[in-house]
C-alpha positions in Angstrom: 138.0 -6.9 55.1 134.6 -7.7 53.7 133.5 -4.1 54.0 136.7 -3.0 52.2 136.1 -5.4 49.3 132.5 -4.2 49.1 133.6 -0.6 49.0 136.1 -1.4 46.2 133.5 -3.3 44.2 130.9 -0.6 44.7 133.4 2.0 43.4 134.3 -0.1 40.4 130.6 -0.7 39.6 129.8 3.0 39.9 132.7 3.8 37.5 131.6 1.2 35.1 128.0 2.5 35.1 129.2 6.1 34.5 131.3 4.8 31.6 128.5 2.8 30.1 126.0 5.7 30.5 128.4 8.1 28.8 129.0 5.6 26.0 125.3 5.1 25.4 124.8 8.9 25.4 127.3 9.3 22.6 126.3 9.0 18.9 128.6 6.0 18.1 126.7 3.2 19.9 123.3 4.4 18.7 124.4 4.5 15.1 126.2 1.2 15.4 122.9 -0.3 16.6 121.0 1.5 13.9 123.4 0.0 11.3 123.0 -3.5 12.7 119.2 -3.2 12.6 119.4 -1.8 9.1 121.4 -4.8 7.9 119.0 -7.2 9.6 115.9 -5.6 8.2 117.2 -4.6 4.8 115.9 -1.0 5.1 119.4 0.5 4.6 119.0 3.3 7.2 122.5 4.2 8.4 121.6 7.3 10.4 118.7 9.5 11.4 119.1 13.2 11.9 116.5 14.9 14.1 116.8 18.0 12.0 117.8 18.1 8.4 120.2 21.0 9.1 122.5 18.7 11.1 123.0 16.4 8.1 124.9 18.9 6.0 128.4 18.0 7.0 127.8 14.3 6.0 126.0 15.4 2.9 128.9 17.6 1.8 131.3 14.6 2.3 129.1 12.3 0.1 128.6 15.0 -2.6 132.3 15.6 -2.7 133.1 12.1 -3.8 129.8 11.3 -5.8 129.9 9.8 -9.2 126.4 11.2 -9.9 123.8 13.2 -8.0 120.0 13.4 -8.1 118.3 16.2 -6.0 114.7 17.0 -5.5 114.2 20.1 -3.4 111.2 21.8 -1.8 112.9 25.2 -2.0 116.5 24.6 -2.9 118.3 26.8 -0.3 120.9 24.1 0.4 122.0 24.3 -3.2 123.5 27.7 -2.5 125.2 26.7 0.8 128.5 25.0 1.7 127.0 21.4 1.6 126.9 21.6 -2.2 130.1 23.6 -2.6 132.2 20.5 -3.2 130.0 19.6 -6.1 130.1 23.0 -7.8 133.9 23.4 -7.4 135.4 21.3 -10.1 133.3 18.1 -9.9 132.4 16.6 -13.3 129.7 14.3 -11.9 126.3 14.3 -13.7 123.7 16.2 -11.7 119.9 16.2 -12.0 118.1 18.9 -10.1 114.3 19.1 -9.6 112.9 22.3 -8.2 109.2 23.3 -7.8 107.4 24.9 -10.7 106.5 28.6 -10.2 103.0 29.4 -9.0 101.7 31.4 -12.0 98.0 32.1 -11.2 97.9 29.9 -8.1 96.8 26.3 -7.6 100.3 24.6 -7.7 101.7 22.6 -4.8 104.2 25.3 -4.3 101.4 27.7 -3.3 99.9 25.0 -0.9 103.3 24.6 0.7 103.7 28.4 1.1 100.3 28.6 2.8 101.2 25.7 5.2 104.4 27.4 6.2 102.7 30.7 6.8 100.7 29.2 9.7 103.8 28.8 11.8 106.1 31.4 10.1 104.1 34.6 9.7 106.8 36.1 7.4 106.1 33.4 4.9 103.5 32.9 2.2 103.1 31.6 -1.4 104.6 34.7 -3.0 107.7 34.7 -0.8 108.3 31.0 -1.3 108.0 31.3 -5.0 110.5 34.2 -5.0 113.0 32.1 -3.1 112.5 29.1 -5.4 113.0 31.4 -8.4 116.2 32.9 -6.9 117.6 29.4 -6.2 116.7 28.2 -9.7 118.5 31.2 -11.2 121.5 30.4 -9.0 121.6 26.7 -10.2 121.2 27.8 -13.8 124.2 30.0 -13.5 126.2 27.1 -12.0 125.1 24.9 -15.0 127.0 27.3 -17.3 130.2 25.9 -15.8 128.8 22.4 -15.1 127.8 21.0 -18.5 126.7 17.6 -17.0 123.9 19.3 -15.0 120.2 19.2 -15.9 117.5 21.3 -14.2 113.8 20.6 -14.4 110.6 21.8 -12.6 108.0 19.7 -10.9 104.5 20.2 -9.6 104.0 17.5 -6.9 103.2 17.5 -3.2 105.9 19.0 -1.1 106.2 16.1 1.4 109.9 15.2 1.1 113.3 16.2 -0.1 115.7 13.8 -1.8 119.5 14.1 -2.3 120.9 10.9 -3.8 124.3 9.8 -4.9 125.9 6.4 -5.8 127.1 6.1 -2.2 124.0 7.3 -0.1 120.7 9.0 -0.2 119.3 11.6 2.1 115.6 11.6 2.6 113.8 14.3 4.5 110.2 14.1 5.5 108.8 17.6 5.6 106.5 18.5 8.5 103.4 20.1 7.1 103.9 23.4 8.9 107.7 23.1 9.4 110.6 24.3 7.4 112.7 21.5 5.9 115.7 22.3 8.0 113.7 21.5 11.1 112.3 18.2 9.8 113.9 14.7 10.3 116.2 13.3 7.7 117.4 9.7 7.0 120.7 8.7 5.5 120.2 5.5 3.4 122.8 3.0 2.2 122.6 1.9 -1.5 122.2 -1.7 -0.3 118.8 -1.1 1.3 115.2 -1.2 0.1 114.6 2.4 1.0 117.4 3.6 -1.2 115.8 1.9 -4.2 112.4 3.4 -3.3 113.9 6.9 -3.1 115.5 6.5 -6.5 112.1 5.3 -7.8 110.4 8.4 -6.4 113.0 10.7 -8.0 112.6 9.0 -11.4 108.9 9.3 -11.2 109.1 13.0 -10.4 111.7 13.5 -13.2 109.5 11.8 -15.8 106.6 14.1 -14.8 108.6 17.3 -14.8 109.3 20.0 -17.4 112.1 22.2 -18.5 112.1 25.8 -17.3 110.7 28.3 -19.6 111.9 31.9 -20.0 109.8 34.6 -18.2 108.8 36.0 -21.6 107.2 32.7 -22.6 104.9 32.9 -19.6 103.4 36.2 -20.5 
């Protein structure tokens, strides 16, 4: 009888351990714990994505219901992808977009970023990065013709992070020096945390030190 009970208890314990292990491996408990620590510490971190690319579904959801949007990009590729489609298709939310200033003559932070990426991606370099930024800037400017509440400005600051902020959340990516942004870690921040306020402060600083885009003819 004792052996039978021990066998039953062992089986139940094994089943329970498998269930708990599976629960811990899923995303739900991890993010529940992250949310709890966020409230206790006041940081406001609600989720961490190991790679920025995996955040785009959540980003699209937040952009789709945003009352306003502030975006500072290192290149701006995401502006042309599905994540921003909800914002471009009928939303009247005010949008501020900051993109890197072109590298006319060298010496800008955009050229430094291109050289850093070239070390791990041989197909890259300052000229190609500038061409991609220009193409994305052209794209956003065409969008602005149908989105009167949009403002676009150019910045020349170190390419160390990306910001996409709304009234409901902010997404902060820390760029690896020699990694593309899509491979870098990203945080989702709640508006009740200290990091959310810091991110908005960083954006406002960059916006205050940015400039409007000039026509190509003015640069000659």
